N, C-alpha and C positions, 0 to 999 in steps of 0.2 A: 504494500500500500504506500503510495507516494505521499509524502508530507510536504506540502508546498510552502515555500518561504514567502517573505514579504514581496509584494508587487505581483504576485501571481494569484490566479483565482483558486480559492480553496473552498470546497463544499463541505460544510460540517453540519451535522445536525445538532443539526443540532437541530419516635414520634415523640424537670419532669419525672414524674414518678410513675412507674407502671406497676400495672401488674396484672399479668395474666393471673387469674384466680388460682391460688395454691390449694384450694379445697379439692379434695378428691371426690369424684362423682360416685354415687351409690345408687344401686337399683332401687333401694327402699326410701331414699331421701329425695323426694321430688323437689323440695324447695332448693336443695343444693344443686340439683340438676339444672334448674331454671336460671342459675346465675351466669350471666355472660362475663367474659373476660374484659378487663379494662385496659385499654391502651391509650397512652397520651400522645396526641398529635404534636409534632414539632414543625408543621408546615408553616412557611412564611406567608405573609399577606399576599405577596405577589403570586405565590404558588396556589393559594386558595382561589384567587381571582381567575386563574387559568385552569381550574379543575371543575369538572361537571360529571354528572351521572345521567345517562339517557338510554334510549332504546337502541337496539342493535342496528348498526349501519353497514356491517360487513356484507350484507346481501344487496345493498344498493349498487346500482350500476355506476361505474366510474364516469366522470364527465368526459365527453369526447374531445372537448377543447378547453384548455386551461384559461381561466379568466384572470389575466394579470392584475386586474384591479383589486382582486381579493387579497393580494399579498401586501403585507405591511413591511415597510423598510425602516430599519433602525440602524443608525450609523454611529460607530465609535471612531472619533478622529484620533488616530495614533500619531504622536509626534516624538521627535528626538532632536536634541540639540546637534549642532554640527560636530561637536566634540564626541558625543555619543555615537554619531553615525560613523565618524572616523575610527573609533574604537572597534565598531562592528566590522568595518572593512579590514582592519588589521588582523582581527581574529580570523576572518575568512581567508586572508592571505596565509596566515600561519598554519591553518588547517588544510591548506591547499584546495579550498573550496572555490577560490577565484585565482586568476592569474595576475601577475604583476601588471600586465597591460590593462586588465579590467580594473585593478585597484587604482592605477594612476588615472584612468578615465573617469571613474566614479568620484574619486577624491577631487579632481579638478573641477568637476561639474557641481558637486554639492558641498564640498568643504572649503575649497579655495575661492568659491564664488564671492563676488563683491556685492551681492544683493544684501540689502539692509537687514532682512529678516534673520534672526539668530536661530530660528527653529525651522527644521526641515520636516515637512509633512510627508511621511513615507507611505501613505496609503490610507485606506478606509476599511475598517472591519465592519461588515454589514450583515444584519439579520434579515433574512427573507423568511418571514413567519418565524419558526423556531430553528431555521437553518442559518448557518453562518458562512458567508463568503468573504473573500478578501480581494479587493479590486483596486488597482492603481490607475487603470486606463479609463479615466472618465472625461477626457478632453478630446477635441477633434484634431488637434495638431499633432506634430511628431512626438513619439514617445520612445524612451530608452530606459530599459530596466533589466535586472538580473533575474534569471529563473533557473530552477534546478534542472539538470539534464533529464529529459523525459525517460531515458533508458534506466534511470535509477542508480547511476554510478555515484551519486552524492556530490558530483561536481556541479558548478553553475555555468550558465552560458549567458552572454550578453545579447539582449534582444533589442532591435531597433525597428520601429514601424512608422510609416508616414502619417497615418491617421487611425481613427477608431475602427473603421471598417477593416483596415489591414490588420489591426490588432485582433479583431474577431476571427479573421481567417487563421491567424497564428494560433489563437486559443483553441479553435476547433482541431487543428492539426496536432497541437500539443497534447490535448486530452486523448486523442486517438493513439498517439505514440506512447502515451503513458499507460496504455492498456484499457482505456475506456471504450465503451461501445459507441456506435454512431448515435444512439439515443442519448447517451450520457454527454457526448461532445456537443450535441445540439442543445441540450439543457444548459450546459455551461455558457454557451453563447447567449441563450435566451436570458439567463440570469444577469449576465454582464449588461445586456441592453436595458433590462429592467432597472438595474442600479444606476446606469447612466441617466436614464430618464428621471429617476427620483432625485438625483443630484441636480440636474438641470432645472427641474420644476420645483425644487425644494419641497417635495412631498415625502420627506423622510423625518424620522424622529431621532434626535441625538440621544444616544444611550451610553452608559459607562463602558469604558474600555475593557475588553476581555483578553486575558493573556493565556499563553500556553495552549492554544487550541490546536487540535490535530484533525486529520482527515478521517471522515467516516465514509468508507467506500460505497455505501448504499444510498447516500443522500441524493435526492432529486426532488426539489420542492414543486416541480411541475408534473411529477409522475404520480400514478395511483397504483400502489403495490398490492391491491386486493387480490389480483390474479395469482400472487405468490402463495396465498394462504391455501392450505390443503385441508378440506373438510367436507363433510356430507351436507350439502346445502338443503336437501330434503329434511334431514333431521333438524337442522337449524331452523327451518321454516316451521316445522312441527312444534317446536318448543320455544319459538321466538319470544312469546310473552313472558317466559321465565328467564330470559337472558338480559342482563343489564350490561351496558357498556360504560366504562369510565375513561374519560380523557383526563389524565392527571400530569401536571407539569412539575418537573424537578429543577430547581434553580441551580443546584450544584452541578448537575450534568447538562444543564441547559437543554433539556430534552422533554418532549411530550410523549408519554407512554399511553398505550391503548390497552386497557385491561377489560377482560370479559368475566362476568360473574354468572355462573349457571346455577340457578336455584333449584331446590328439590321440588318434586311434583306437587306435593301438598304443602308448599311453603307457608309457614306461620310466622309472622313478624315478631311474635312474642316468644317464640321458641329459640333455643340456643343450638347452633350447629357447628361442627368442626369444619375447617377449610382444607381442601386438597389443592395446593398451590403448585402450578406447573409453569416453568419458564419455557421460553421458545414457543410462544403462542402461535406462530406461523404454522407450526405442525401440531402442537399439543392441544389447540382448541378443538381439533378433530377428536382427540382422545377424550377430552372433557365431555363432548357430546355423546360418545360411545359409552363412557363410564356412567353418565347420568341415566342412560337407558337401563343399564344394569341395576342402578338404584331404583328406578321406576318399577322394575320387575320384582323388587323385594329381595334381591340377592345380597343386600347389605343394608346398613343403616343409612339415615339421611345425611347427606354431605353437601356443602357448598363448594362447587368447583371454581377455581380462579386461575385464569391464564394471563401471563405477563407478556405483552407484545409492544410494538412501536406504532406510531402513527403511520398512515397509509403512504406517506411520502418516503418512508424508509424501508428498505428490503431486509426483513428479519431473517431471511435465509442466507444472507450474504455473510460469509465467514469473517470479513473485516469488521462488520458491524458487531457480530456476536463476540468476536475476540476483544473488541474495544470495550464493550460493556461488561461481559462476563469475566474477562481477565484483567485488562489494563485498568478499568475503572471499577473493579469489584468492590472496593471499599465504599465508594460513593453509592454504588448500586445497593449494597447492603444497608447503608444509611437510609436510602430512599424507601426500600421495602419495609424496614423495621420501624422507622420513625415517621413515615409519611403515608405510604400506601396501606399497610395493614391497619393502622389507626383509623384511616379514612373508611376502610371497609367495615371496621368495628363500629363506627358511628352510624353506618347505614344498615348494618345487619348484625344481629347478636351472634357472636362467635365464641367457640371454645378453643382457646389457644393451646391448651395442654394436649389436646387431641389433634391439632392441626399439623399438616405435613408440608414441608418444602421439598420439591423435587427438581433435580437438574441432571442433564445428560451431556456427556462429552465435555465441551467447554463449560456447559451448565453444571456438569458433575464437579468440575474444578471449583466452580462458584459455590455449589452446595457444600463442598468440603470447607471452603473458606468461611461460609456463613455459619456452619456448625461450630467450628473451632474459634470463632470470634463472637459468638452469641453471648458469651458471659460478659462482654464489655458494655452491653446495653441494659438499660432499665426495662425497656419493653421486651417482652418475650413472646413473640407472636406464634412460634412454632415449638411443638413438643417432639416432633419427629422429622428426620431428614433422610431422603433417598439420594444416594450418591451413585449415579449410573455411569458406567464406563468413563471415569474421569480421565481426561487426556492430560495428565500431569506433564508428560513430555512436551505437549504443545505449549503449556504455560511456561516451562523452562525456556523454550525457544522464543517465547514472547517477552522474556526478560524477568519473569518472576523468580526470585531467589530460591534455588532448589533446597538449600538447607532450611530456610524459613518455612517453606511449604512442607518439607519432610518432617519437621518438628511440630507439625500441626499448629503453626503460628504461635508457638510458645504456650499453648493452652495448658499442657501438663506441668509447666513451671508455675502457673497461676492457680491451678485447681488440682484436686486429688481425684475427683470423680466427675463423671459426665452424666447429667440427669436428662438425657434425651434418648429417644428411640432412634436407632440407626439401621438402615438397610443398605448394604453394599451389593451391587450387582453389575453384571457385564455379560457379553456374549462370549462363549468359550472359543469361538472360531475367529474372533476379530483381530487378533494381533498381527497375523501375516498380511492383512490388508493395508497396513500403514508402515511396513518395513522401511521404506525410503524416507520416512519423516522422523524417526526416533532420534537420529543424530547422536547415537551412543547412550541415550538416556533409557531408563527402564521402560518397557512396553506398558500398554494400558493394563494388562492383567498383572504384570509384575508390580506396578504401582498400587493397584487395588489390593493385592495380596500383602504388600508391605504395610498398607494402612490397616488391614485386618490384624496383622501381627502387633502393631502398636496398640490397638484397642485391646487385644488379648493380654498384652504386657501390663496394661493398666486395669485389668479385670473388668473390662467393659464388654458386656454381652451385646451382640448385634446379629442381625440376620445377614447372611452372606450366601449369595447364590449366583452360579454361572448358568446361563441358559444356552441351549443348543442353537446358537445364532451367531451372526456377524455383529457389526457395531450397533445397529439400531433396530433390527427386525424384531427383537424380543420385547421392545418397549410396551406395546399394547398388552401383551400377556402379563408382563411384570406389574404394570399399573393396575390391571384388573385384580391380580393376586393380592396386592397390598390393599386395595379397596375392600375386597371381601374378607380379608383377615383382620386388618387394623380397624376397619369400620364395620365389623360384623354386627348383625342385628342383636340388640340387647333383649 
């Protein structure tokens, strides 16, 4: 995934005291059964304003043509003094990101300039809805700027264009050369045009500067990714009245998430239900629909199914997107789920945290492992059980997660002597050979899972451990169903 530097277009997408009730449920104590868990929301006012619960929109038809008027433009004016700019150039030269010729040219133009302004405006950081782009080419005259080499070498190249139209041509070719599809390249051009118009017509809002933003490969504010979602539309239509959709914004991640809540057949707003929480909604919403049918047939107790996904402008099946949230931004994502999302759900539905389950698979399995062994750091305790499916620890090491920290379960056993959570470790017995070329000398998926089981055994923590006759993901429906009928058996 290419991370674009300044001057280039970058698309980015872009709960206190808790307490889950510690009282144990009892078949004979109806009063105790009726007590819902209490979670304290830590959402900011800005987040609350951009959060809503509504009916299902996943079945709606995507708009054939995007109405650019619907997009709100917010601009952060990023400035540096000439001294700061020169320091940046020197660093680029030292790290061989730019040549001496490029250094001399840019220094002469922006540092040695006799212009009276002491501040160099090196671009605009721009929000298109909840997506962030960075654009320097907002004028019609000649432009000169530095851009990373599209081949991903880490080097930069100097770009000179005569006007904005020529810039758009360069941008299209650049996005294609960087591995983007024709659709993505056209979207980049369309965004640049939209931003240029907003600047020219002053139809933008000035917003605080945002630092350290990175590229999300699946971003496209003009796209509608509903087609990426895999689910039984007939089943969704059948129980549409029982499905609630939550659009919830997180300020830390600068992201709007799309959450689906599937309620039990005879849902009673005064009754308390456990939550079965599934990450990767682009695929797992389908499983939620299937599992809810099992519950409807009386094969388990009543459960509220919750799936975590992204707004329709973001491709939740894109591995760059999944890796960014589930791995790179796992701490912020856990903050969001623990202190924002689950408290919001508890405000709208009565839930039993102690019986609720968090599930993740592959990169999501790595996240579920992180969530479990960092849960003790939070006052809110929204989950009493964790399913860690085929955790791709090797992928997390490749992504830069410290292996020693991960393999020590994030220091949990240094802080605690026991683990008061139910744990299910699972994988496909045949999946290791499928990713041989990606391990890079790290333990395989099954080796990593077995090592985790050994650590739990060492600390006398009982857990469910099962390998299914399957490759990486084919076992998921069977496994989710098994946990549903066992963990949420009828009382």
